[in-house]
C-alpha positions as CSV (number, residue, x, y, z in Angstrom):
1,M,23.5,-2.5,-13.3
2,V,24.6,-1.3,-16.7
3,N,21.9,0.0,-19.0
4,G,19.2,-1.6,-16.9
5,F,17.0,-1.4,-13.8
6,P,17.9,-3.5,-10.8
7,G,14.4,-3.8,-9.1
8,L,11.3,-5.8,-9.9
9,P,9.8,-5.1,-13.3
10,G,8.3,-1.6,-13.7
11,G,9.8,-0.5,-10.4
12,V,6.9,-2.1,-8.5
13,G,6.9,-3.2,-4.9
14,V,5.7,-6.5,-3.4
15,S,4.6,-7.9,-0.1
16,R,2.8,-10.9,1.2
17,L,-0.2,-10.1,3.4
18,C,-2.1,-12.2,5.9
19,V,-5.2,-10.1,6.5
20,Y,-6.0,-9.4,10.2
21,D,-8.7,-11.7,11.7
22,W,-9.5,-9.2,14.4
23,P,-13.2,-8.6,14.9
24,A,-14.5,-5.1,14.6
25,A,-17.6,-3.2,16.0
26,D,-19.6,-4.0,12.9
27,G,-19.0,-7.8,13.3
28,L,-16.7,-8.1,10.4
29,H,-13.0,-9.0,10.6
30,G,-10.2,-7.3,8.8
31,G,-7.8,-4.5,8.4
32,T,-7.5,-0.6,8.6
33,P,-9.3,1.4,6.0
34,H,-6.9,3.9,4.3
35,M,-6.1,5.7,1.0
36,H,-3.2,6.1,-1.1
37,L,-2.5,9.6,-2.8
38,A,0.1,8.8,-5.6
39,C,0.1,5.1,-6.1
40,S,-2.2,2.4,-7.6
41,E,-2.3,-1.0,-5.7
42,G,-3.1,-4.4,-6.8
43,Y,-4.1,-7.6,-5.0
44,V,-3.4,-11.1,-6.2
45,V,-5.3,-13.4,-3.9
46,T,-3.4,-16.6,-3.0
47,G,-5.6,-18.0,-0.3
48,G,-8.7,-17.9,1.8
49,R,-11.6,-15.7,1.1
50,G,-12.8,-12.1,1.9
51,A,-13.6,-8.8,0.3
52,V,-12.3,-5.4,-0.3
53,Q,-14.7,-2.5,0.5
54,T,-13.9,0.6,-1.5
55,L,-15.1,4.2,-1.2
56,T,-14.6,6.8,-3.9
57,S,-16.3,9.9,-5.1
58,S,-18.4,7.6,-7.3
59,G,-19.6,5.7,-4.3
60,Y,-19.2,2.5,-2.3
61,E,-18.5,-0.9,-3.7
62,E,-17.5,-4.4,-2.4
63,T,-15.4,-6.7,-4.4
64,V,-15.1,-10.4,-3.5
65,L,-11.7,-11.7,-3.1
66,E,-11.0,-15.5,-3.5
67,P,-8.0,-17.4,-4.9
68,G,-7.2,-16.4,-8.3
69,T,-8.8,-12.9,-8.1
70,I,-6.7,-10.0,-9.2
71,A,-8.1,-6.7,-8.1
72,W,-6.6,-3.2,-8.2
73,F,-7.5,0.4,-7.6
74,T,-6.2,3.9,-8.3
75,P,-5.1,6.7,-6.0
76,G,-8.0,8.2,-4.0
77,T,-9.6,4.9,-3.3
78,I,-10.4,4.3,0.3
79,H,-10.2,0.6,0.9
80,R,-10.8,-1.9,3.7
81,L,-10.0,-5.5,3.6
82,V,-12.4,-8.0,5.1
83,N,-11.3,-11.4,6.2
84,E,-13.8,-14.0,5.9
85,D,-11.7,-17.2,5.9
86,D,-7.8,-16.8,6.3
87,L,-7.5,-14.3,3.5
88,Q,-4.0,-14.1,2.1
89,I,-2.8,-11.7,-0.6
90,T,0.4,-10.8,-2.6
91,V,0.1,-7.1,-2.9
92,L,1.6,-5.2,-5.8
93,M,2.4,-1.6,-5.3
94,Q,3.5,1.3,-7.6
95,N,6.7,3.2,-7.0
96,S,8.9,0.7,-5.4
97,G,6.4,0.0,-2.6
98,L,5.7,3.6,-1.7
99,P,2.3,2.7,-0.2
100,E,4.0,1.0,2.7
101,A,6.7,3.7,2.8
102,G,4.5,6.6,3.6
103,D,1.8,7.0,0.8
104,A,-1.0,6.1,3.0
105,V,-3.5,8.0,5.1
106,L,-5.9,6.3,7.5
107,T,-9.5,7.3,7.6
108,L,-9.2,8.6,11.1
109,P,-11.8,11.2,12.5
110,P,-11.0,14.8,11.4
111,Q,-9.6,15.8,14.7
112,Y,-6.5,13.5,14.2
113,L,-5.8,14.7,10.6
114,T,-5.0,18.3,11.6
115,D,-1.1,17.9,11.4
116,P,1.5,15.4,11.0
117,E,2.4,15.2,14.8
118,T,-1.2,14.7,15.8
119,Y,-1.7,11.9,13.0
120,A,1.5,10.1,14.1
121,S,0.7,10.1,17.7
122,V,-2.2,7.6,17.1
123,T,-0.9,5.8,14.1
124,R,2.9,5.2,14.8
125,I,3.6,1.6,15.9
126,P,6.6,1.5,18.3
127,L,9.0,-0.8,16.6
128,D,11.2,-1.4,19.6
129,A,8.2,-2.4,21.9
130,P,7.1,-6.0,22.6
131,R,5.0,-7.6,19.9
132,A,1.9,-7.6,22.2
133,E,2.2,-3.8,22.5
134,Q,2.7,-3.4,18.8
135,E,-0.4,-5.5,18.1
136,Q,-2.5,-3.4,20.6
137,V,-1.5,-0.1,18.9
138,A,-2.3,-1.7,15.5
139,R,-5.7,-2.8,16.6
140,T,-6.5,0.4,18.4
141,R,-5.6,2.6,15.2
142,R,-7.6,0.1,13.1
143,D,-10.7,0.8,15.2
144,L,-10.2,4.5,15.3
145,A,-9.9,4.5,11.4
146,L,-13.1,2.5,11.3
147,E,-14.8,5.2,13.2
148,G,-13.8,7.7,10.5
149,Y,-14.6,5.3,7.8
150,R,-18.1,4.8,8.9
151,A,-18.6,8.5,9.0
152,L,-17.3,8.9,5.4
153,R,-19.7,6.3,4.3
154,A,-22.6,7.8,6.0
155,S,-21.7,11.3,4.5
156,P,-20.0,11.0,1.1
157,D,-20.0,14.8,0.9
158,S,-17.2,14.7,3.5
159,L,-14.8,12.9,1.1
160,T,-13.5,16.1,-0.4
161,A,-12.5,17.4,3.1
162,F,-10.8,14.1,3.8
163,H,-8.8,14.4,0.6
164,E,-7.8,17.9,1.4
165,A,-6.7,16.9,4.9
166,A,-4.7,13.9,3.5
167,A,-3.0,15.9,1.0
168,A,-1.9,18.4,3.6
169,L,-0.6,15.6,5.8
170,V,1.7,14.2,3.1
171,R,3.0,17.4,1.6
172,P,6.0,17.6,3.8
173,R,7.2,14.2,2.4
174,L,6.7,14.7,-1.3
175,A,10.3,15.4,-2.1
176,E,11.2,12.0,-0.6
177,W,8.4,10.4,-2.6
178,R,9.7,12.1,-5.8
179,E,13.1,10.7,-5.3
180,R,11.7,7.2,-4.9
181,W,9.8,7.5,-8.0
182,Q,12.7,8.9,-9.9
183,Q,14.9,5.9,-8.8
184,G,12.1,3.4,-9.3
185,A,9.3,3.5,-11.9
186,S,10.9,6.5,-13.8
187,A,14.2,4.9,-14.0
188,A,12.7,1.6,-15.0
189,A,10.8,3.4,-17.8
190,Q,13.9,5.1,-19.0
191,A,15.8,1.9,-19.1
192,T,13.3,0.4,-21.4
193,G,13.5,3.5,-23.6
194,D,17.2,3.2,-23.7
195,Q,17.0,-0.5,-24.6
196,L,14.6,0.2,-27.4
197,E,17.0,2.9,-28.9
198,R,19.9,0.5,-28.7
199,L,17.9,-2.4,-30.5
200,G,16.8,0.1,-33.1
201,R,20.3,0.8,-33.9
202,G,21.1,-2.9,-34.0
203,D,23.1,-2.7,-30.7
204,A,22.2,-5.8,-28.5
205,S,25.2,-5.2,-26.1
206,H,22.9,-4.6,-23.1
207,L,21.8,-8.2,-23.3
208,R,25.4,-9.3,-22.0
209,D,24.5,-7.6,-18.7
210,A,21.6,-10.0,-17.9
211,V,21.3,-11.0,-14.3
212,V,19.0,-13.1,-12.1
213,R,18.1,-12.2,-8.5
214,A,16.1,-13.8,-5.8
215,E,15.1,-12.4,-2.4
216,Q,13.7,-13.7,0.8
217,P,11.6,-11.3,3.0
218,A,13.7,-8.7,4.7
219,E,11.0,-8.8,7.5
220,R,8.3,-11.3,8.5
221,G,5.1,-10.7,10.3
222,K,5.3,-6.9,10.4
223,F,2.1,-5.3,11.7
224,G,0.8,-3.4,8.6
225,M,-2.3,-1.5,7.9
226,C,-4.3,-4.4,6.6
227,G,-2.6,-7.4,8.3
228,R,0.7,-9.0,8.9
229,L,3.2,-8.5,6.3
230,D,6.3,-10.2,4.8
231,V,8.0,-7.3,3.3
232,Y,10.8,-7.3,0.7
233,K,13.6,-4.6,-0.1
234,L,13.6,-4.7,-3.9
235,E,14.4,-1.0,-4.8
236,G,17.7,-2.2,-6.4
């Protein structure tokens, strides 16, 4: 696109989330606790009811989620979605959906956070496997992450060690992340700057390049960390 940015406003990513209704050992139903390292994430609740449990260096909180609620959190927030009644959410993500493209570390017990290969061995969902097998892997990794999550809640002093292990795990992918940021949020901000400069000079020629786009999900019902996802490819 000439003098513009082709993705969603601000270079954000979006997905539709139906939160897992799988029961866990503590009697609650829901998704896999995890943390993002370079992205904020927002929830627009569109149906059902539930909560998001969050754990940061400031402590534990629980936020009620019901239709109309908008909730968001910054990098470093460990979060777990709890489904009380068919919880459905539109998820907004920084950096063209980077949270679903690598910027996420599950709260696994420390022995699984030692290196990328060990971590991947218990978190990777085999995309060529039957759906039933994919679901089993997703449930197993959810339960394993809940084990580590309970330990972090019980011993907040261990959060620093988890942060450091998570940072080491993602370090090999930072160049890839930087490229996504440059082509997404950074490019969107630059496009706005260019447009303001043009308008300041009395040049409105970029308005002739206006376009309208609409997209259907590129994939439906994907097994994500928190639930089944309808995902969109909106980078541009």
